ZAFIKE-186002 format. One record per residue (C-alpha): residue in three letters; x, y, z. Coordinates in nm, 4 decimals, padded with zeros to 6 digits. Layout:
BEGIN
["Ala",[X,Y,Z]]
...
***
This chain:
BEGIN
["Met",[19.6054,-07.7952,-09.1453]]
["Lys",[19.2508,-07.9122,-09.2129]]
["Ser",[19.2806,-08.1769,-08.9415]]
["Lys",[19.3845,-07.9125,-08.6858]]
["Leu",[19.0898,-07.6896,-08.7793]]
["Ser",[18.8513,-07.9858,-08.7530]]
["Leu",[18.9872,-08.0719,-08.4076]]
["Leu",[18.9460,-07.7118,-08.2903]]
["Leu",[18.5879,-07.7045,-08.4240]]
["Ile",[18.4969,-08.0263,-08.2434]]
["Met",[18.6433,-07.8974,-07.9147]]
["Ser",[18.4505,-07.5720,-07.9495]]
["Leu",[18.1239,-07.7604,-08.0036]]
["Leu",[18.1878,-07.9822,-07.7011]]
["Leu",[18.2136,-07.6745,-07.4817]]
["Leu",[17.8584,-07.5779,-07.5830]]
["Ile",[17.7100,-07.9164,-07.4927]]
["Pro",[17.5728,-07.9396,-07.1358]]
["Thr",[17.7805,-08.1698,-06.9194]]
["Val",[17.6249,-08.3892,-06.6514]]
["Asn",[17.8108,-08.4210,-06.3224]]
["Ala",[17.6707,-08.6635,-06.0631]]
["Ser",[17.9673,-08.6183,-05.8314]]
["Ala",[17.7610,-08.4898,-05.5378]]
["Pro",[17.7585,-08.7813,-05.2916]]
["Thr",[17.4328,-08.9202,-05.1589]]
["Ile",[17.3733,-08.7950,-04.8050]]
["Thr",[17.1699,-09.0318,-04.5903]]
["Asn",[17.0883,-09.0782,-04.2216]]
["Leu",[16.8018,-09.2163,-04.0154]]
["Glu",[16.5769,-08.9203,-04.0995]]
["Tyr",[16.6383,-08.8447,-04.4656]]
["Gly",[16.8471,-08.8944,-04.7776]]
["Ile",[16.9392,-08.6464,-05.0505]]
["Gln",[17.1050,-08.6742,-05.3918]]
["Gly",[17.1564,-08.4362,-05.6825]]
["Trp",[17.2891,-08.4078,-06.0379]]
["Ile",[17.4237,-08.1061,-06.2255]]
["Glu",[17.4051,-07.9873,-06.5844]]
["Ser",[17.6734,-07.7254,-06.6394]]
["Val",[17.7342,-07.5102,-06.9492]]
["Pro",[18.0692,-07.3265,-06.9276]]
["Gly",[18.0241,-06.9517,-06.9484]]
["Glu",[17.6460,-06.9701,-06.9007]]
["Gly",[17.5761,-07.1358,-06.5678]]
["Cys",[17.4317,-07.4591,-06.4354]]
["Arg",[17.1173,-07.6392,-06.3405]]
["Ile",[17.1033,-07.8729,-06.0393]]
["Leu",[16.8272,-08.1303,-06.0021]]
["Gly",[16.7850,-08.3597,-05.7053]]
["Glu",[16.5573,-08.5541,-05.4731]]
["Phe",[16.4887,-08.5516,-05.1005]]
["Trp",[16.3864,-08.8853,-04.9431]]
["Asn",[16.1983,-08.8844,-04.6114]]
["Lys",[16.3242,-09.1892,-04.4188]]
["Gly",[16.1616,-09.0957,-04.0864]]
["Phe",[15.8348,-09.2061,-03.9296]]
["Gln",[15.6736,-08.8602,-03.9487]]
["Ser",[15.5985,-08.6270,-04.2348]]
["Lys",[15.8467,-08.3464,-04.2942]]
["Ser",[15.7458,-08.0002,-04.4067]]
["Gln",[15.9284,-07.6929,-04.5375]]
["Val",[16.2432,-07.8856,-04.6234]]
["Met",[16.5201,-07.6442,-04.7230]]
["Val",[16.8157,-07.7620,-04.9360]]
["Gln",[17.1378,-07.5671,-04.9826]]
["Ala",[17.3730,-07.6025,-05.2797]]
["Thr",[17.7316,-07.4758,-05.2687]]
["Leu",[17.8977,-07.4256,-05.6100]]
["Tyr",[18.2741,-07.4646,-05.6647]]
["Asp",[18.5131,-07.3796,-05.9465]]
["Ser",[18.7888,-07.6080,-06.0753]]
["Asp",[19.0253,-07.4885,-05.7993]]
["Gly",[18.7774,-07.5754,-05.5228]]
["Ala",[18.6904,-07.2145,-05.4472]]
["Val",[18.3300,-07.1312,-05.3612]]
["Ile",[18.1460,-06.9545,-05.6419]]
["Asp",[17.8145,-06.9102,-05.4646]]
["Thr",[17.5650,-07.0682,-05.2208]]
["Leu",[17.2012,-07.1225,-05.3196]]
["Glu",[16.8928,-07.2354,-05.1247]]
["Thr",[16.5525,-07.3676,-05.2264]]
["Met",[16.2506,-07.5452,-05.0777]]
["Val",[16.1580,-07.9010,-05.1730]]
["Arg",[15.8121,-07.9493,-05.3246]]
["Pro",[15.5537,-08.0476,-05.2222]]
["Thr",[15.5616,-07.8662,-04.8893]]
["Ile",[15.4657,-08.1829,-04.6986]]
["Ile",[15.6771,-08.4914,-04.7674]]
["Glu",[15.5251,-08.8041,-04.6185]]
["Pro",[15.7233,-09.0967,-04.4713]]
["Asn",[15.9087,-09.2996,-04.7405]]
["Ala",[15.8156,-09.0416,-05.0044]]
["Arg",[16.0615,-08.8704,-05.2403]]
["Ala",[16.0264,-08.5131,-05.3624]]
["Gly",[16.2310,-08.3135,-05.6111]]
["Phe",[16.4092,-07.9796,-05.6034]]
["Glu",[16.5843,-07.7600,-05.8597]]
["Phe",[16.8458,-07.4848,-05.8753]]
["Ile",[16.9070,-07.2663,-06.1835]]
["Tyr",[17.2166,-07.0468,-06.1661]]
["Glu",[17.3550,-06.8132,-06.4305]]
["Thr",[17.7256,-06.7277,-06.4217]]
["Thr",[18.0158,-06.6714,-06.6557]]
["Glu",[18.2330,-06.8871,-06.4328]]
["Thr",[18.2611,-07.2605,-06.4893]]
["Val",[18.0892,-07.4625,-06.2155]]
["Ala",[18.3099,-07.7689,-06.1705]]
["Asp",[18.1529,-07.9243,-05.8602]]
["Phe",[17.8780,-07.8750,-05.6010]]
["Lys",[17.7695,-07.9901,-05.2557]]
["Leu",[17.4164,-08.0383,-05.1177]]
["Ile",[17.3010,-08.0198,-04.7550]]
["Val",[16.9624,-07.9996,-04.5803]]
["Thr",[16.9529,-07.6802,-04.3763]]
["Asp",[16.6059,-07.6993,-04.2220]]
["Tyr",[16.2848,-07.9018,-04.1962]]
["Gln",[15.9936,-07.9490,-03.9551]]
["Asp",[15.8414,-08.2764,-03.8361]]
["Thr",[15.4640,-08.2680,-03.8679]]
["Gln",[15.1631,-08.4940,-03.8279]]
["Lys",[15.0100,-08.3582,-04.1466]]
["Leu",[14.9793,-08.5541,-04.4689]]
["Asn",[14.9016,-08.4338,-04.8186]]
["Phe",[14.5313,-08.4359,-04.8994]]
["Gln",[14.4605,-08.8008,-04.9742]]
["Tyr",[14.1701,-08.7504,-05.2150]]
["Leu",[14.3434,-08.5818,-05.5099]]
["Glu",[14.4266,-08.8316,-05.7838]]
["Leu",[14.5596,-08.8086,-06.1381]]
["Thr",[14.4059,-09.0904,-06.3404]]
["Asp",[14.3960,-09.2048,-06.7044]]
["Ile",[14.7583,-09.0964,-06.7489]]
["Ser",[14.9098,-09.1183,-07.0961]]
["Ile",[15.2379,-08.9973,-07.2471]]
["Val",[15.1671,-08.7182,-07.4950]]
["Glu",[15.4572,-08.5764,-07.7000]]
["Thr",[15.7096,-08.4535,-07.4408]]
["Gly",[15.5034,-08.4935,-07.1253]]
["Ile",[15.2074,-08.6661,-06.9621]]
["Gln",[14.8352,-08.6008,-06.9662]]
["Gly",[14.5703,-08.7165,-06.7207]]
["Ile",[14.2450,-08.6388,-06.5436]]
["Met",[14.2692,-08.4746,-06.2025]]
["Lys",[13.9867,-08.5550,-05.9605]]
["Asn",[13.8873,-08.4546,-05.6102]]
["Lys",[13.7514,-08.7826,-05.4747]]
["His",[13.6264,-08.6491,-05.1420]]
["Asp",[13.2489,-08.6473,-05.0865]]
["Thr",[13.2180,-08.3005,-04.9345]]
["Leu",[13.5522,-08.1149,-04.9026]]
["Tyr",[13.6873,-07.8783,-05.1659]]
["Thr",[14.0483,-07.7695,-05.2226]]
["Ser",[14.2168,-07.4584,-05.3590]]
["Asp",[14.5624,-07.3834,-05.5007]]
["Thr",[14.5614,-07.7413,-05.6256]]
["Glu",[14.8942,-07.8378,-05.7807]]
["Val",[15.0280,-08.1392,-05.9696]]
["Ile",[15.4058,-08.1897,-05.9447]]
["Val",[15.5750,-08.4351,-06.1828]]
["Thr",[15.9360,-08.5536,-06.1586]]
["Phe",[16.0799,-08.7001,-06.4793]]
["Tyr",[16.3697,-08.9525,-06.4802]]
["Asn",[16.6161,-09.0900,-06.7351]]
["Pro",[16.6847,-09.4660,-06.7670]]
["Glu",[16.9561,-09.4404,-06.4961]]
["Gly",[16.7053,-09.3065,-06.2436]]
["Gln",[16.8458,-08.9540,-06.2431]]
["Val",[16.6100,-08.6568,-06.2273]]
["Val",[16.6113,-08.4771,-06.5630]]
["Tyr",[16.3149,-08.2413,-06.5250]]
["Ile",[16.0625,-08.1188,-06.2679]]
["Gln",[15.7417,-07.9527,-06.3767]]
["Ser",[15.4239,-07.8483,-06.1960]]
["Tyr",[15.0761,-07.7455,-06.2972]]
["Val",[14.8600,-07.5247,-06.0755]]
["Phe",[14.4941,-07.4983,-06.1690]]
["Asn",[14.1981,-07.3194,-06.0176]]
["Leu",[14.4449,-07.0811,-05.8530]]
["Gly",[14.2546,-06.9098,-05.5733]]
["Asp",[13.9359,-07.0894,-05.6738]]
["Arg",[13.7696,-07.3954,-05.5305]]
["Phe",[13.8266,-07.7406,-05.6737]]
["Glu",[13.4950,-07.8861,-05.5695]]
["Ala",[13.4298,-08.2318,-05.4273]]
["Gly",[13.3868,-08.4741,-05.7152]]
["Glu",[13.5161,-08.2254,-05.9743]]
["Thr",[13.7481,-08.3402,-06.2556]]
["Gln",[13.9863,-08.1521,-06.4846]]
["Thr",[14.2194,-08.2597,-06.7662]]
["Val",[14.5804,-08.1511,-06.7163]]
["Phe",[14.8999,-08.1691,-06.9218]]
["Ile",[15.2471,-08.1550,-06.7642]]
["Gly",[15.5343,-08.1215,-07.0087]]
["Ser",[15.8996,-08.2194,-06.9766]]
["Gly",[16.1805,-08.0178,-07.1309]]
["Glu",[16.3962,-08.3308,-07.1526]]
["Ala",[16.3541,-08.6832,-07.2822]]
["Phe",[16.2428,-08.9179,-07.0054]]
["Ser",[16.1803,-09.2860,-06.9450]]
["Ser",[15.9738,-09.2709,-06.6241]]
["Tyr",[15.7937,-09.0208,-06.4043]]
["Lys",[15.6386,-08.9738,-06.0583]]
["Val",[15.3273,-08.7707,-05.9752]]
["Leu",[15.2741,-08.5796,-05.6489]]
["Thr",[14.9908,-08.3442,-05.5558]]
["Gln",[14.9419,-08.0712,-05.3009]]
["Cys",[14.6836,-07.8086,-05.2061]]
["Asn",[14.6036,-07.5889,-04.9088]]
["Leu",[14.4024,-07.8663,-04.7417]]
["Ala",[14.6075,-08.1252,-04.5540]]
["Thr",[14.5091,-08.4419,-04.3719]]
["Ile",[14.5970,-08.4929,-04.0053]]
["Asn",[14.5877,-08.8434,-03.8594]]
["Pro",[14.5096,-08.8047,-03.4868]]
["Leu",[14.6242,-09.0357,-03.2074]]
["Leu",[14.3344,-09.1270,-02.9768]]
["Arg",[14.3726,-09.2682,-02.6260]]
["Leu",[14.1906,-09.3261,-02.2954]]
["Thr",[14.3256,-09.2643,-01.9447]]
["Ile",[14.1636,-09.2849,-01.5995]]
["Glu",[14.1896,-09.0252,-01.3239]]
["Arg",[14.1153,-09.1066,-00.9553]]
["Glu",[13.9936,-08.8763,-00.6799]]
["Asp",[14.3118,-08.9706,-00.4932]]
["Pro",[14.5987,-08.9490,-00.7455]]
["Thr",[14.8201,-09.1679,-00.5230]]
["Ile",[14.5943,-09.4706,-00.5806]]
["Ser",[14.7470,-09.7033,-00.8372]]
["Trp",[14.5341,-10.0157,-00.8286]]
["Thr",[14.2430,-10.0939,-01.0598]]
["Pro",[13.9104,-09.9045,-01.0178]]
["Met",[13.6449,-10.0684,-00.8014]]
["Val",[13.2684,-10.0991,-00.8206]]
["Asp",[13.0879,-09.7880,-00.6832]]
["Glu",[13.4064,-09.5807,-00.7057]]
["Thr",[13.3710,-09.2458,-00.8835]]
["Ile",[13.6403,-09.2047,-01.1474]]
["Thr",[13.7071,-08.9672,-01.4375]]
["Leu",[13.7416,-09.1058,-01.7892]]
["Val",[13.9741,-08.8889,-02.0003]]
["Leu",[13.9808,-08.8981,-02.3813]]
["Thr",[14.2788,-08.7384,-02.5565]]
["Asp",[14.3304,-08.6628,-02.9239]]
["Thr",[14.6669,-08.5562,-03.0670]]
["Pro",[14.6513,-08.3132,-03.2388]]
["His",[14.3670,-08.1684,-03.0319]]
["Met",[14.0437,-08.1076,-03.2196]]
["Ala",[13.9680,-07.7858,-03.0297]]
["Lys",[13.5918,-07.8118,-03.0496]]
["Gly",[13.2902,-07.8915,-02.8272]]
["Pro",[13.1871,-08.2039,-02.6372]]
["Val",[13.2318,-08.5488,-02.7878]]
["Thr",[13.0430,-08.8715,-02.7247]]
["Ala",[13.1678,-09.2241,-02.6657]]
["Leu",[12.9928,-09.5574,-02.6344]]
["Leu",[13.0455,-09.7570,-02.3128]]
["Thr",[12.9548,-10.1266,-02.2975]]
["Asp",[12.9404,-10.2926,-01.9561]]
["Pro",[13.0538,-10.6534,-01.8863]]
["Asn",[12.6967,-10.7740,-01.9426]]
["Gly",[12.6772,-10.6212,-02.2914]]
["His",[12.4563,-10.3214,-02.2051]]
["Glu",[12.5467,-10.0074,-02.4053]]
["Ser",[12.5290,-09.6447,-02.2925]]
["Thr",[12.6346,-09.3213,-02.4612]]
["Tyr",[12.8348,-09.0778,-02.2480]]
["Thr",[12.9148,-08.7137,-02.3168]]
["Phe",[13.2755,-08.5988,-02.2625]]
["Asn",[13.3239,-08.2246,-02.2104]]
["Pro",[13.6413,-08.0409,-02.3222]]
["Val",[13.8750,-07.9700,-02.0288]]
["Asp",[14.2435,-07.8692,-02.0600]]
["Gln",[14.2964,-08.0010,-02.4150]]
["Asn",[14.1143,-08.3247,-02.3222]]
["Tyr",[13.7584,-08.4540,-02.2954]]
["Lys",[13.6374,-08.5734,-01.9536]]
["Ala",[13.3375,-08.7582,-01.8116]]
["Ile",[13.2597,-08.8503,-01.4492]]
["Phe",[13.1799,-09.2206,-01.4267]]
["Thr",[13.0762,-09.4577,-01.1446]]
["Pro",[13.0818,-09.8239,-01.2501]]
["Met",[12.8112,-10.0373,-01.0906]]
["Val",[12.9274,-10.3683,-01.2377]]
["Gly",[13.2651,-10.5385,-01.2077]]
["Gly",[13.4500,-10.6808,-01.5054]]
["Thr",[13.5778,-10.5537,-01.8421]]
["Trp",[13.4187,-10.2348,-01.9778]]
["Asn",[13.4594,-10.1509,-02.3475]]
["Leu",[13.4787,-09.7977,-02.4868]]
["Thr",[13.4378,-09.6864,-02.8497]]
["Trp",[13.5116,-09.3300,-02.9590]]
["Val",[13.4665,-09.2199,-03.3213]]
["Ala",[13.6443,-08.8921,-03.4083]]
["Gln",[13.4731,-08.7283,-03.7036]]
["Pro",[13.6624,-08.5277,-03.9727]]
["Tyr",[13.6554,-08.1512,-03.9247]]
["Ile",[13.7998,-07.8390,-04.0804]]
["Ala",[14.0641,-07.6539,-03.8796]]
["Gly",[14.3087,-07.3696,-03.9242]]
["Ala",[14.1247,-07.1675,-04.1920]]
["Ala",[14.0812,-07.4720,-04.4157]]
["Ser",[14.4536,-07.5486,-04.4105]]
["Ala",[14.4043,-07.8880,-04.2438]]
["Tyr",[14.1358,-08.1279,-04.1302]]
["Val",[14.1336,-08.4351,-03.9080]]
["Glu",[14.0835,-08.7624,-04.0856]]
["Gly",[13.8174,-08.9833,-03.9269]]
["Ala",[13.9633,-09.2053,-03.6550]]
["Gln",[13.8230,-09.4576,-03.4072]]
["Leu",[13.9408,-09.5761,-03.0661]]
["Asp",[13.8366,-09.9202,-02.9404]]
["Thr",[13.9753,-09.9912,-02.5955]]
["Ser",[13.8765,-10.1331,-02.2564]]
["Phe",[13.9396,-10.1072,-01.8838]]
["Phe",[13.8755,-10.3389,-01.5872]]
["Val",[13.6630,-10.2693,-01.2804]]
["Tyr",[13.7236,-10.4799,-00.9666]]
["Asp",[13.4285,-10.6143,-00.7685]]
["Pro",[13.5393,-10.7245,-00.4163]]
["Asp",[13.2122,-10.9151,-00.3678]]
["Ala",[13.2567,-11.1257,-00.6805]]
["Ser",[13.3149,-11.5004,-00.6342]]
["Glu",[13.6174,-11.4963,-00.8606]]
["Asp",[13.8870,-11.2341,-00.8866]]
["Thr",[13.9663,-11.2227,-01.2546]]
["Val",[14.1608,-10.9446,-01.4216]]
["Asp",[14.1292,-10.9123,-01.7976]]
["Val",[14.2865,-10.6174,-01.9778]]
["Glu",[14.2860,-10.5745,-02.3563]]
["Asp",[14.6144,-10.5115,-02.5355]]
["Asn",[14.4747,-10.2321,-02.7503]]
["Val",[14.4896,-09.9691,-02.4747]]
["Thr",[14.7443,-09.7168,-02.5983]]
["Glu",[14.9269,-09.6886,-02.2657]]
["Pro",[14.9119,-09.8476,-01.9193]]
["Leu",[14.6080,-09.6920,-01.7580]]
["Ile",[14.6315,-09.8406,-01.4101]]
["Glu",[14.8404,-10.0796,-01.2103]]
["Leu",[14.6367,-10.3946,-01.1678]]
["Asn",[14.6438,-10.6062,-00.8489]]
["Thr",[14.6231,-10.9718,-00.9520]]
["Ser",[14.6546,-11.1186,-00.5988]]
["Ser",[14.3694,-11.3039,-00.4266]]
["Thr",[14.0799,-11.1255,-00.2547]]
["Asp",[14.2010,-11.2193,00.0944]]
["Ser",[14.5428,-11.0624,00.0383]]
["Val",[14.4012,-10.7149,-00.0199]]
["Lys",[14.1556,-10.7149,00.2775]]
["Pro",[14.2594,-10.5473,00.6071]]
["Pro",[14.3057,-10.7851,00.9093]]
["Thr",[13.9995,-10.8534,01.1264]]
["Thr",[13.9771,-10.7878,01.5031]]
["Gln",[13.9733,-11.1629,01.5742]]
["Gln",[14.2936,-11.2114,01.3710]]
["Thr",[14.4608,-10.9293,01.5657]]
["Gln",[14.3616,-11.0870,01.9035]]
["Glu",[14.4904,-11.4279,01.7947]]
["Asp",[14.8211,-11.2751,01.6929]]
["Thr",[14.8462,-11.1040,02.0349]]
["Glu",[14.7812,-11.4324,02.2213]]
["Asp",[15.0426,-11.6102,02.0123]]
["Asn",[15.3003,-11.3444,02.0961]]
["Lys",[15.2711,-11.4203,02.4713]]
["Ser",[15.4661,-11.7479,02.4369]]
["Ile",[15.8441,-11.7703,02.4765]]
["Pro",[16.0048,-11.6515,02.1548]]
["Gly",[16.2450,-11.8678,01.9596]]
["Asn",[16.2561,-12.2325,01.8543]]
["Pro",[16.1989,-12.5339,02.0966]]
["Leu",[16.5752,-12.6009,02.1529]]
["Thr",[16.6318,-12.2435,02.2649]]
["Ala",[16.3369,-12.2631,02.5064]]
["Leu",[16.4662,-12.5923,02.6578]]
["Thr",[16.8160,-12.4511,02.7118]]
["Leu",[16.6749,-12.1399,02.8770]]
["Gly",[16.4563,-12.3535,03.1100]]
["Leu",[16.7512,-12.5698,03.2236]]
["Ala",[16.9587,-12.2606,03.2968]]
["Ile",[16.6842,-12.1147,03.5166]]
["Phe",[16.6444,-12.4478,03.7008]]
["Tyr",[17.0203,-12.4634,03.7670]]
["Ile",[17.0266,-12.1094,03.9094]]
["Ile",[16.7360,-12.1851,04.1446]]
["Gln",[16.9044,-12.5031,04.2758]]
["Arg",[17.2324,-12.3202,04.3430]]
["Ala",[17.0441,-12.0554,04.5344]]
["Lys",[16.8792,-12.3194,04.7588]]
["Asn",[17.2134,-12.4915,04.8336]]
["Tyr",[17.3695,-12.1594,04.9268]]
["Gln",[17.0902,-12.0906,05.1780]]
["Thr",[17.1409,-12.4289,05.3578]]
["Met",[17.5111,-12.3696,05.4074]]
***
């Protein structure tokens, strides 16, 4: 009798212990991967923890994950949805998510899917860093610093994912400080992020309302006649077009032009149709170099700023009077600017009047090869002789 009571007591206690179910399969494709684990307490509910892995080449923002809960018979108990944090998940980065669900039903299984996300060129602000990290009691402690020289942040948040020895997520905790206030450039603050579970490793992510955008810079050339495809020539007026993606949406920019002889000049490019343009007439043939430095700036009500970027590229100008026709194009141009003609100088010149007259004189001769001409001559001679013999008869 005592043994039966002991067995019943042990079974009752086991029902109160959270059970871990890692049965949700890992979902992975070319763009992302996702995996989750569940802690379920019969009669109370469950807690699902997981990670989203950005496998693409662009950052992903506002990633939404959906969890479907099932009972032991496979029937759907409920469907939940949450957003992965931080809001911006950079390429190759992993970010955690969490569901907490209270129910009297027993959650036996679950399924995870990604329902929505946006590709973006934004990155998390690169100058927030948690340093001097140490494990204190049931969490970590460190010093948060804004390492930027001039920019401040607000709504600054530290997000820590804690793992067990098997690499499973056991707890996700965040710390938001200076809520609504400015975290000044160069400022530091000591923070503590606790874990409600024992852990063996952790990962730190940060976010704020200031994001970094890495722009793509490029140079293209416009001609007065858009049908012209060959390389620009000396004394030809062309338009140099600078493009930044995303567009900076501000005033004129300047770029440094260096001619083939090494002389430098600064040109102003005015904003036109989401680009920057400058009228340019090259006076020297050869390879011209262009350098454009894009300075950081604040955009979108301090929600994002462009990280400093620099474009170093070149283009070739053809001089028909040069002694040598040499085409030299650098590989660092972001896209083919023009179609270069690498043939000799003579092949691109129009025919002279003397050449046309010579061709006309040559065309007066009997066409065909010498054998054809000889055969034709003999036939004519034969016809003439027959005509003479007919007249004498």
